[in-house]
N, C-alpha and C positions, 0 to 999 in steps of 0.2 A: 588612517586614510580619510581624506576629505569627503564630506558628504556631497553627493551630486544630486541636484534636483532633476527629476525625470518628468516629462510630460508625454503622455500616450494619447495620440489623436485618433478619433474615429473607430475605436474598437467596439466589438459587440460583447457586452458584459453578460456573463452567465451569473445570475444571482440565485444561489441555492436557498437563501433565506426567504426572499420575496417570491421565489418560484417563477422567475420570469427572465426574459432577455431584453436588453435595451442597448441602443447606441449611446456612447458617451466618450468624453475626454476625461482622463485621470491626471491629476497633478500629485506628485509624490515629493515630500520634503521630510528630511530627517528620519527616513525609514518608515514613514507612515503615509497613508492616503490623505492628503490635505484638502483635496477638492474633487468633486465629481460633477461634471457638466453634462447632464442628461440631454439627449437629442431626439431619439426616436424609440418608441416602445415596440417590442416584438418585431424587430427588423427581419426581412428575409435574408437568408444566407447567400452571399454571392462569392464568386471566385475572387481571391485576392490578386491584386496586380502583381506582375512578376517582380517588381522592385519593392515589394512590401518590406518595411523595416525602417531603419534610421534614414532621415533625409535632412537636407540643409534647412535651417530654420530662419525665416525672415525676422529680423529683430523687430521691425515695426509691427508685423503681424503678431508676434509674441506679446509685445507690450499692449497691443489692443485687447488681447485676451487675458491680460493680467499675469502673464507668465514671465519669469525672469529671463532676461536676454541670454544668459549663459546656460539655460536649461538644456539638458540632453533630451532630444525629442525622438520619439518612436512613432512612426506612422502605422497605426493598427488597422487601417482600412482592409477589410477582408479577413481579419484575424479575430478569433474569439479570445476573450480575456476571462480567466477563471481564477478563483483563489488557488494559491499554490497547493498541489496535491499533498496528501498526507498518507503515509504507509505505516501501519502499526504492526507489521509482521515482516521483519527484514533480518537477514543474516549477513553481516559484514566480515565474519570470520576472524575478527581482530579483538583480542590476542589469540595466537596459537596456530592459526591456519591461514596466514597471510599470503601464502602462495596461491590461494584461491581468490582472495579479496582482502583488502584492508579498508580502513575507515575512509582514507582519502579517495581511493579509486571507487569505492561504493558510493561516496557522496557525489563524485562526478557522474556516475551512472544515474543517480537519483535526479540530479539537476538536469541532465540531458532528457530525462523522461518527464520533467515538469514537476518534480517533487521538491517541496521546501521543508517538509516535516517528516522525519524518520524516527520510528521507535524500533530499537534493536532487540533481538532475542538474546538470551543469556547463555546459550550453549557453546561458549568459547572454551579456550584452554589456556589458563585456568578459567573456569566458568565464573559468571558474575554472581557469586554467592558471598562476596566480601566487599568491604569498603574500598580497598586498594584497587581492585579490578574495575569497580564501578567508577572510581575517580579517574582512572586511566582512560576509560572509554569516553566519559563525558568531556574530559579535558581535550582529548584528541578531536572529538566531534566539534568543539568550539573553533577549531582551526580550519574548518572546511568551507565556511560560507553559507551552509544551510543549517537548519535546526536539527540536531541529533540528540534524541533522548534514548534511554535504555531501560528495559525491564531488568529485574534481578530474578534469581532463582527462587522457587518456592522451597526447595529442599537443598540441604548442604551437599555439595558435590553431585547434585542431580541424582542422588542415590535413592530418593523416595522414602527415606527413613526418619529424618530429623529436619524440622523446619529451620529456615534461616532466621536471622534476626531481622524480621520484616520491618519492625518499627524503626530500628536504627538505619536500615538501608533506605527506608522511605524518607527519613530525615535528610539523608545524604543525596536525595534527588532521584530515587527510583521512580520510573513512570508507572510501573505495574509489576506484576509477578507472574512468572511462568517457568515451567521446566520443558518448554517446547522441544519436541524431538523425543522426549521420554514420557510416556503415559504414567500417570500417578495411580497406583493400584490400591493403596491403603485408604479405604473410605473414611476412616476416622481422621486421618491426617489431612485429607482433602477438606473435610468439613471444618476442622480447626483453622486451616489456611484461609478458607472463605470467610470465616468469622473475623479473623484478624485483618484481612484485606478490607472488609466492610468498615471496620472501625477506623482504618486509615484512609478511607474514601479513595481506594485505588482499585482498578480492574485486575482481575485474576483470570488468566487464560489457560486453556487446557487442550493438549494434543490427545484426541479421542480415538485411540486404537488399542484394543485389548490384545496384547501380544500372545496371549494363550490361544487365541483363535486364528493366528496368522502363521502360515507355513513359510511363505516368501513375501516379504513386504515390497511395496512399490508397484506391484502389478495386480490388477483386479482379478479376483477369483471368478472366472467366467471364460469368455471367448479368448481374452488375452493370455490367461494362465494356461489354457488348453493349447494355445499356439506354441508357447514356450515349454510345454510339458512340465510345468511346475505347479505347486499347490496354490500359490497366490494369497491375496489378502481379501477375505470376504467382507461384504457390507456389514455383517453382524458384528464385526470387530468395532466399527464406529458406533453403531446403534447401541451396543451394550453400555459403553461408557457415557455416551450422551444421555441416555436415560438416567443413569445414576447421578450425573452432575447437574442435570436439570432439577431433579428432586431436591438435591442439596442446595441449589440456588434458591428454590422456593422456601426452604427451611431457614436459610441464613440471611436472605435479602442482599447478598453480595452482588456486585457487578461482575457477572461471569461471562467470559467470552468463549464460545465454541469455535475453535480455530479451524481454518480451511475445510469447511463442511463439504462432504462429497456424496452423500446419499439422499435420496428423496425422503426416506424415512426420518433421517435426522432433521431435515428441513421441517417436516410436519411436527416433529416433537418440539422443536424450538417454537414453532407457531403456537402450539397449544400451551406451552409454558408461558409465553408472553401473554396469552389471553387470561391465564390464571394470575398474572401480576408479577411473574418473576422478572428480575432485573437482568435479563439474559440478552446477550448480543451474539451475533454470528458473523463470521468472515466467509466471503466467497473469493476465491482466487480467479484471476483471468483465465488460467488454464482449465479450471474446473467448469467455468461457464462457457468455454469455447470448445474443448476437446472431449473425446470419449476414449475408451480403451482401444479403439481402432488406431489411435495415434501411437500407443505403446507398441502395437504390432508393426506399424510402418516405420516409426522413428527409433525403436529400441530404447536404450537407456536414456536418450535425450528426452523421452516422455515418461520416464520412471520417477515417481514421487510418492511421498507419504502424506496423506492417504492417496491411493492411486486414482487415476482417471477411471471412471466407471461407465455406465451405460447412458444412452440417449435420454431415457426417462429421468435419470438423475440430473443430467445437465439441464434439462428443461425445468425440473423442479427447483433447481438453484436459481435459474432466471426468474421463475415465478416468485420465489422468496425475495429476490431483489426488488421485484415490482411492488409487492405488497408490504415491504418493510420488515418482513420476518428476518431477512438478512440485511443488516444495516451498515456493514463494512465491506469494502472491497480492499483486499490486502494481497500483496504479491507473493508472500513467502519466498522472496528473492533468496535463492540458495545456490551460490556459485560452487562449482567443482572444476577440477582441471580436466583437460582433454584425456590425459592418460587414465584418469579414474573412470570417466564415462565410457572409455573404449573397452573396459573390462566386460566379461560375460555378464548377461542380464542379472544373474543372481548375485554377482559380486560388485557390480557398479553401484555407487551411492545413489540415493534418491535425491531429487530436487532439481529445479531449473532456475535460471535467472529470469527476472520479470520486470524490473524497474523501467527499462527502456521501451517495453512493448505494451505496458499495462493500459495507458491512456488510449492507444490506438485500438486495442482489442475491445475496450469498453465502447469506443465509438462504433466499431464495425459490428460487434455482436449484440449490443444493447440499444444504442441510439438509432443507428441506421435501420435496424430491423423492427423498430417501433416498440421495444419493450420498456425503455426508459426515455424520459425527456432529458434535455441537456441539464437543467437544474437538478434533476434526480440523480443523474450520473455523478455530478460534482458533489452532491450531498454525500453519496456513498464513498467517494474517493477523497473527500476533504472535510466537509462540515461535520459529518457524524464521527469520524475517527478523532478529529480535534476535540470535539465535545466530550467524548468518552474519556480521553486521556488528559483532559484539562490543558490542552495545548492552544496557544494563540494562533488563530488562523481560521480558514474555512468560510470567510465572509469578505465581501467587498463593500465597504461603507466608509464614509469620512471618519477619520480617526483610527481606522483599523490598520493593522500592520500591512505594509506594502509587500506581501508575499503573494506573488502572482505567476501564472503561466499564460503565455500568449502562443496560440497555435492556430494553424489553418486546418479546419475540420475535414476538408475534402481532399487536400493535396496528399498524394501517395508517396510513400518511401519504401525502400527495400530493406528488409532486415538483413544486415550483413556484419558490419564492424560495430563493436561495442566499446563503450567507455569503461565497462566492467573489465576486470582482469580475466574473467571467464567468459565462455561463449556457449555454455550448455543450454541452448534454447531449441525447442522443437519448431520454432517459427522462422528459422533461418531460411532465407530465400523468398519469403512471402512478401507481397506488396500490401501494405497496410495504410489506412487513412489516418490523418492526424499528425502533421509535422509541427513539432515544437520549434518556434522561432526564438522565444526568449523565456528564461526562467529568472524571476526577480525575487530576491529574498532580502528582507529588511531594507528595501529600496535600492539594492545593488544588483546589477546584472551578474548572475552567477553562471548562466549558460546563454550562448547566442548561437544560432544556427550557423554551421560551417566554422565556428571557432569557439573556443572556451575563454572566458574572461577570468 
């Protein structure tokens, strides 16, 4: 496909590295940002004109600015331009469960949400504990137009008994290691896995729920479990394994990721471990910093996930962790399921919700508009930090950097309804959210455009 030069005029750049906003024009050539023309520092945010987007380009005007006369021009007036978002905790269900999602539909959902970098979890069927499945996933990902990486399993068959060939799988392109969805209970095995991951300079991620303490997963043991007259999942299930794995992180020096953190106690444990020098990271999902167990009562299985939505104090503690950097990753845990599955009784319905298409908007509404994070801080958690941890190119806007970008209107509202994902298991259906994505650009190519897909 022929390379197309892009020129983006008058956008407001969110710079998570320089921690600032500025007005600028961007020139993109051969998949990279070739020129940045800065105009105004820390501009005020104004409403975009109704016709924001591509406009006719005057050849003489373009030549005066040094732009090729055949350049494709996007008018970014009123739009914010950020590094393409990166989600390091995603389930595309491929291979094995493609009636829920596949790599192609998942990539379209990601692009619609402003994501250019995706790291897949490995709990597929077959799971990604071998070279053939890893090669299949990575090859299919290359056909999508966005960057798709994949973790591999820590243990063979996700059985928690024998480690995979982590070295060989790392050579074959594994982004990291995880048995996400299945907690690892063998402490000695976990320590050995951390030690091997450290030698390979790859992150290792853990699903922190002790099943011995859980009666019914996906629903918080408290008001929600009482409503459904079930045992539920207590906060102690998360706290127990987080304590263990933070101690092992200190011992081994591995880059350890505490996945989808849900309790105030776990946030504080991570904070203390970082103060002691542990190379520990933590994920916050948009649903955990937005919702509480009240949503599980109101929405039923559409708000059932592992770990469950908890109490208001937990939600606020997660936000505080995002503010002070204790939690350095925002990850969706995008988990598609069919309507038939989610319509089952609460104890039989699977846990998980989709999140790629609503994540940016929830970050805007819950974190930026309420004053908890600045724009650069939000984009740091949603792009720069995850790219840095997983060694992915992206997360910055500078000359010479990859032209992986999202252009969005920060204040324009949209109604959560139709999805690019195969699934629609979202508790946010019907809500009006701020933050309309106009363009997602990956490698200098438009992979999503508002009202149409490219």
